[in-house]
N, C-alpha and C positions, 0 to 999 in steps of 0.2 A: 889160555892159549898153550901153555906149556904141556898141559895134559893131552891136548889134541896132538901136538907135535910128537910127544913120547909114544902115544898109541899108534900113530902113523909110522913112526920109525920101527916100532916093534913088528908091525905087519909087513913092512918092506923087508926087514931082515929075515922074516919067515919065508918070503918069496925068493930072495936072492942069496941068503946066507949072511953071516955076521959082517964079514969084511966088505964084500961088494954092496951089501945093504946099507952099511954106514955111509959109503961113498955116494951111492945113488940117493939116499935119503937127504944127505946134506945139500944136494942140488935141487931135487924135485919138490921137497916139502916147502921151502921158502918160495919157489916159483909158483906152485899151485896155490898156496895161501895168498901170496901177493896178487896173483891174477884174480882170485876170488874176491879179494877186497875191492879191486877195481870194478868188478861186476856189481858189487853191492853199492859202490859209490855212484855208479851210473844209473841205477834203477830209480824210477820216479815214484814208486809206491812204497808202502811199508808192509806189503805182503811178502810172504816167504818166496824166495827164488832158489833155484838150484843150478848148478853148473857141473858138467861132467869132464873128467880128465882121464887120459890114458897115456901110458908110456909108449914109446915107439915100438917096443917089442911085444906090446899088448899083454904083458904079464900083470900089469896093475891097471885097474879100472876104479877110479875114485869119483864119488858123487858128493859134493858139498851142498848143504842147504843153509840158508841164512836170510837175514832181513835187516832192514834199517830200524833203528829205534830213535825216538826223539830224545835228545840229550838236553842238558841245561842250556848250552849255547850253540850246539850243532847236532848233527845226527851221529849216533853211535852205530856200529856194525857188529852183529852177533852171528856166530855160527850156531845153527839150531839142530844140525844133524850131519852125520858123515857115514857114508857107506863105502867100504873098501872091499873090492871083489865080491859084491853082492852080500856083504855081511855088515850089519850095523856095528860101528865101533863103540856105541854107547847104548846101554839098555833103555828100555822104554821108560823106566822110572828114574834114570839118571838126569841130573841137570845138565843140559847141553847148551845153555845160553852162554857161550864163550865169547867174550868181547875181543874184537880185533883192534 
């Protein structure tokens, strides 16, 4: 999960600059990831789902992909993909099964 947060912060800082990007990232990254976890919790299937997020100024468009996995005693939630402003943050061959 830390790798995803770091890549998101890097991209946000590229859009807004280092100072404003740090401030904005500290607010929207936990908000977007927290909301996405709720989306995964509510889904009834183990198929991949996606959710789109956009900042009010429309400078950031984020699409998160993920799914539920069966765990030992309960379901686990994994992020399987992430697009930031139409650019995939993880290459096709990178392991993107990040547990939430």
